[in-house]
C-alpha positions in Angstrom: -9.7 -7.9 6.1 -11.5 -5.8 8.7 -12.2 -7.0 12.2 -15.8 -6.4 13.3 -17.0 -7.4 16.8 -20.5 -5.7 16.6 -23.1 -7.6 18.7 -26.2 -8.6 16.7 -29.3 -7.9 18.8 -32.9 -8.9 18.2 -35.4 -6.2 17.4 -37.3 -6.8 20.7 -34.1 -6.5 22.7 -33.1 -3.2 20.9 -36.6 -1.8 21.6 -36.3 -2.7 25.3 -32.9 -1.0 25.7 -34.0 2.1 23.9 -31.8 5.1 24.3 -29.2 3.2 26.4 -28.4 1.0 23.5 -28.0 4.0 21.2 -25.7 5.6 23.7 -23.5 2.5 23.8 -23.5 2.3 20.0 -22.3 5.9 19.8 -19.5 5.2 22.3 -18.3 2.2 20.2 -18.1 4.2 17.0 -15.7 6.7 15.5 -18.3 8.2 13.2 -21.8 7.8 12.0 -23.0 8.0 8.3 -26.7 8.7 8.0 -27.1 7.2 11.4 -25.0 4.1 10.6 -21.9 3.7 12.8 -18.4 3.3 11.7 -17.2 1.0 14.5 -14.1 1.6 16.6 -13.1 -2.0 16.2 -13.2 -1.7 12.5 -11.2 1.5 12.6 -8.6 0.1 15.0 -8.1 -3.0 12.9 -7.8 -1.1 9.7 -5.3 1.4 11.2 -3.3 -1.4 12.7 -3.0 -3.0 9.3 -1.9 0.2 7.7 0.7 0.8 10.4 2.1 -2.8 9.9 2.5 -2.1 6.2 4.5 1.1 6.9 6.6 -0.7 9.5 7.6 -3.2 6.8 7.9 -0.9 3.8 8.6 2.6 5.1 9.3 2.7 8.9 10.7 6.3 8.7 7.2 7.6 7.9 6.1 6.5 11.4 8.8 8.6 13.0 7.3 11.8 11.7 5.3 14.0 14.2 1.7 12.9 14.7 2.2 10.2 12.0 -0.4 7.9 13.6 -2.9 10.8 13.6 -2.2 11.5 9.9 -2.7 7.9 9.0 -5.7 7.7 11.3 -7.5 10.5 9.5 -6.9 8.9 6.2 -8.3 5.6 7.5 -11.3 7.3 8.9 -11.9 9.1 5.6 -11.7 5.8 3.7 -14.1 4.0 6.1 -16.6 6.8 5.8 -16.3 6.7 2.0 -16.9 2.9 2.1 -20.0 3.3 4.2 -21.3 6.0 1.8 -20.8 3.6 -1.1 -22.4 0.7 0.7 -25.5 2.8 1.4 -25.6 4.0 -2.2 -25.5 0.5 -3.5 -28.2 -0.6 -1.1 -30.4 2.3 -2.1 -29.8 1.4 -5.8 -30.9 -2.2 -5.0 -27.8 -3.7 -6.7 -28.3 -7.5 -6.9 -25.4 -9.7 -6.0 -25.7 -13.5 -6.7 -24.4 -16.2 -4.3 -22.2 -17.5 -7.1 -20.5 -14.0 -7.3 -19.9 -14.1 -3.5 -18.4 -17.6 -3.8 -16.2 -16.5 -6.6 -15.0 -13.5 -4.5 -14.3 -15.8 -1.5 -12.3 -18.2 -3.7 -10.2 -15.4 -5.1 -9.3 -14.4 -1.6 -8.6 -18.0 -0.6 -6.2 -18.3 -3.6 -3.9 -15.8 -1.8 -3.4 -18.3 1.0 -2.1 -21.1 -1.3 1.5 -20.2 -0.3 2.5 -21.3 3.2 4.3 -18.3 4.7 6.3 -20.5 7.0 7.8 -22.7 4.3 7.4 -20.3 1.4 6.1 -23.2 -0.7 2.7 -23.7 -2.4 0.3 -25.8 -0.3 -3.2 -25.7 -2.0 -4.6 -28.2 0.5 -3.8 -25.9 3.4 -5.3 -22.8 1.9 -8.7 -23.2 3.5 -7.2 -23.7 6.9 -4.9 -20.7 6.6 -7.9 -18.6 5.3 -10.1 -19.6 8.3 -7.2 -18.9 10.7 -6.9 -15.4 9.2 -10.6 -14.8 9.7 -10.4 -16.0 13.3 -7.4 -13.8 14.0 -9.4 -10.8 12.6 -12.4 -11.7 14.9 -14.7 -12.4 11.9 -16.9 -15.3 11.1 -17.3 -16.7 7.6 -20.9 -15.4 7.5 -19.8 -11.9 8.4 -17.0 -12.1 5.8 -19.5 -13.2 3.1 -21.6 -10.1 4.0 -18.6 -7.9 3.6 -17.7 -9.5 0.2 -21.4 -9.0 -0.9 -21.2 -5.3 0.0 -17.9 -4.9 -1.9 -19.3 -6.6 -5.0 -22.4 -4.4 -4.9 -20.2 -1.3 -4.7 -18.1 -2.5 -7.6 -21.2 -3.0 -9.7 -22.6 0.3 -8.7 -19.4 2.1 -9.6 -19.0 0.3 -12.9 -22.5 1.5 -13.9 -21.8 5.1 -12.7 -18.4 5.3 -14.4 -19.7 3.8 -17.6 -22.1 6.7 -17.8 -19.7 9.5 -17.0 -16.1 8.6 -18.1 -15.0 9.6 -21.6 -12.9 6.8 -23.2 -9.2 7.5 -23.7 -8.2 8.2 -27.3 -4.8 7.7 -28.9 -4.4 11.5 -29.2 -4.7 11.7 -25.4 -1.9 9.2 -24.9 0.4 10.9 -27.5 -0.1 14.2 -25.8 0.9 12.8 -22.5 3.9 11.1 -24.1 5.1 14.4 -25.6 5.1 16.0 -22.2 7.0 13.1 -20.6 9.5 13.0 -23.5 10.2 16.7 -23.0 11.1 16.0 -19.3 13.2 13.0 -20.2 15.2 14.9 -22.8 15.3 18.0 -20.5 13.8 20.2 -23.3 13.8 23.4 -21.3 11.7 25.4 -23.8 8.9 22.7 -23.9 9.0 22.3 -20.1 8.4 26.0 -19.6 5.5 25.9 -22.1 3.9 23.0 -20.2 4.4 24.7 -16.8 2.8 27.9 -18.2 -0.1 25.9 -19.6 -0.7 23.8 -16.5 1.8 23.2 -13.6 -0.1 20.1 -12.6 0.5 18.5 -16.1 4.3 19.3 -15.7 4.3 17.6 -12.3 2.5 14.6 -13.7 5.0 14.3 -16.6 7.9 14.6 -14.2 6.6 11.8 -12.0 6.0 9.5 -15.0 9.5 10.4 -16.4 11.1 9.5 -13.0 9.4 6.1 -13.1 10.4 5.5 -16.7 14.0 6.3 -15.8 13.9 3.7 -13.1 12.4 1.1 -15.4 14.8 1.7 -18.2 18.0 2.2 -16.1 20.7 -0.3 -15.9 19.6 -3.1 -13.5 21.0 -6.1 -11.7 19.2 -9.0 -10.1 20.9 -10.2 -7.0 20.5 -12.7 -4.2 20.7 -10.9 -0.8 21.7 -11.9 2.7 21.0 -9.3 5.3 22.2 -9.0 8.9 20.6 -6.1 10.8 22.3 -3.6 13.0 20.7 -0.7 14.8 21.9 2.6 16.4 21.1 1.2 19.8 23.4 -1.8 19.4 26.5 -2.1 21.5 29.8 -2.0 19.5 30.6 -5.6 20.6 27.2 -6.7 19.1 28.0 -5.0 15.8 31.3 -6.7 15.8 29.5 -10.1 16.2 27.3 -9.3 13.2 30.5 -8.4 11.2 32.1 -11.7 12.2 29.0 -13.6 11.3 28.9 -11.9 7.9 32.6 -12.9 7.2 31.8 -16.5 8.4 28.9 -16.7 6.0 31.1 -15.6 3.1 33.7 -18.3 4.0 31.0 -20.9 4.1 29.7 -19.9 0.6 33.3 -19.9 -0.7 33.6 -23.3 0.8 30.7 -24.7 -1.2 27.5 -23.7 0.7 24.7 -22.9 -1.8 23.8 -19.2 -1.7 20.0 -19.9 -1.5 20.7 -22.3 1.4 22.7 -19.5 3.1 19.8 -17.1 2.6 17.4 -19.5 4.4 19.9 -20.2 7.1 21.1 -16.7 7.9 19.2 -13.8 6.5 17.3 -11.5 8.8 15.1 -10.1 6.0 11.5 -11.2 6.6 10.6 -10.8 2.9 13.2 -13.4 2.0 10.7 -16.2 3.1 8.8 -15.6 -0.1 11.5 -14.1 -2.4 14.3 -16.3 -1.5 16.5 -13.2 -1.1 16.1 -12.2 -4.7 15.8 -8.5 -5.5 16.2 -6.1 -8.4 18.7 -3.2 -7.9 18.4 -0.1 -10.1 21.6 1.7 -10.7 22.1 4.8 -8.5 19.2 3.9 -6.1 20.8 1.6 -3.5 23.3 2.9 -1.0 26.6 3.7 -2.7 28.6 0.8 -1.2 26.0 -1.8 -2.4 25.5 0.0 -5.7 29.2 0.0 -6.5 29.6 -3.7 -5.8 26.4 -4.8 -7.5 27.3 -3.1 -10.8 31.0 -4.0 -10.8 30.9 -7.6 -9.9 30.4 -10.1 -12.8 27.4 -12.5 -12.9 27.8 -15.4 -10.6 30.1 -13.8 -8.1 29.3 -13.2 -4.4 30.5 -10.0 -2.7 32.4 -9.7 0.5 30.3 -8.4 3.4 29.1 -4.8 2.6 28.3 -2.5 5.5 25.5 0.0 5.3 23.7 2.2 8.0 21.2 -0.6 8.6 23.4 -3.7 8.6 25.7 -6.1 6.7 24.9 -7.4 3.2 26.2 -10.2 1.0 25.0 -10.2 -2.6 25.3 -12.7 -5.4 25.0 -11.3 -8.9 22.4 -13.4 -10.8 21.6 -11.3 -13.8 22.4 -7.9 -15.4 20.4 -5.8 -17.8 21.7 -2.8 -19.8 20.0 0.6 -19.9 17.1 0.6 -22.3 15.5 3.3 -24.5 11.8 3.7 -24.8 9.6 4.8 -27.7 5.9 5.8 -27.7 5.0 2.4 -29.2 6.7 0.7 -26.2 4.5 2.5 -23.6 1.4 3.6 -25.6 -0.8 0.9 -23.9 0.5 1.7 -20.5 -0.1 5.5 -21.0 -3.6 4.7 -22.1 -4.3 2.6 -19.0 -2.8 5.2 -16.8 -5.0 7.9 -18.2 -8.1 5.7 -17.9 -7.2 5.0 -14.3 -6.8 8.7 -13.6 -10.2 9.4 -15.0 -11.7 6.6 -12.9 -10.2 7.9 -9.8 -11.3 11.4 -10.5 -14.9 10.3 -11.2 -15.0 8.2 -8.1 -13.7 11.0 -5.9 -16.3 13.4 -7.4 -19.1 10.8 -6.8 -18.0 10.1 -3.2 -17.7 13.9 -2.5 -21.3 14.3 -3.8 -22.5 11.5 -1.6 -20.7 13.1 1.4 -22.2 16.5 0.8 -25.7 15.0 0.8 -25.1 12.7 3.8 -25.4 13.3 7.5 -21.8 12.5 8.6 -20.8 13.0 12.3 -17.2 12.3 13.3 -16.8 11.4 17.0 -13.1 10.3 16.8 -10.6 12.7 18.3 -6.9 12.8 17.6 -3.9 13.9 19.7 -3.1 16.6 17.2 -6.6 18.2 17.4 -5.5 20.3 20.4 -2.3 21.4 18.6 -4.4 22.5 15.6 -6.7 24.5 17.8 -3.8 26.2 19.5 -2.2 27.1 16.2 -5.5 28.5 15.0 -5.9 30.7 18.1 -2.3 31.9 17.8 -2.9 33.0 14.2 -6.1 34.9 15.3 -4.4 36.7 18.2 -2.2 39.1 16.0 -5.2 39.9 13.9 -7.2 41.0 16.9 -4.3 43.3 18.0 
């Protein structure tokens, strides 16, 4: 959800303020699209959400130079694209019924059925948690309904546009893609060179799909996971305490403590609230110490504490799955859906680019890296002048 604190002013008040109001509006925006502002509050909230996702899933990305600028530019680009689509839907006079808005709201509310604190389903508390989330984002239900209405209008607009422009995926298309992926999976050097000569982008696509298939078909194990975090900044004595706690937990489990109860009591993995500590490990992907234990212990066994760079781990082997082989028939539908999605994304990108080229877009947001980019450009021009 996007936080929007824009003040709604009456027409008379706007007229009275004149140019002063416009100046303040510009100051509170990061861009304008055909005169309509992309608000700073909206940008800040969106970027904050993206950063939170990276903190949870890939914190190393945020350590890269000017990471926030890179993410900020992407967020700004997406918000401008959304505004372009909102305006296009409005111009096309797309009709959205109240019942469609209600359905959209109910779909969002359904995501709040699970109480994040207890990890249990609580349908009666869904409305309360939904309203609390709106309040936290600084948005009223009325404003949120307006946003949902816009989103539905855009979806209808794009469905109509895409229906007119996208060519349906045929079986021959899926088989052609499968043949390229199969060549990569089997390391068919001759075929791989032919694909690369024809189109390097197609080879890269086949390699990415093949890598994903290798993960999906590789030997896997489902484990329960207890995690105790350590950091580089920790003192040696604090690391020792974590090691001692890990050994204590193992003794308690060996003494009869249920592993799931131990997860709830001890783990420092935030995701365990909803997963119960369950995770799927793919052979060769996890750190070696964890990988070795996970694929050597029999089902039902709990490991001794395993140390990695980020902490101590105890795992319980719950289920194992042998490596699988995949035929065209196994993934024909998935390949067809993938190709259809690629065509949709391409068509959307082309449509948005066309809207952008015809629009009056002014970006007022500046980034820390702007100065560096300017300096690098000047440095490259200097030798040319000499």
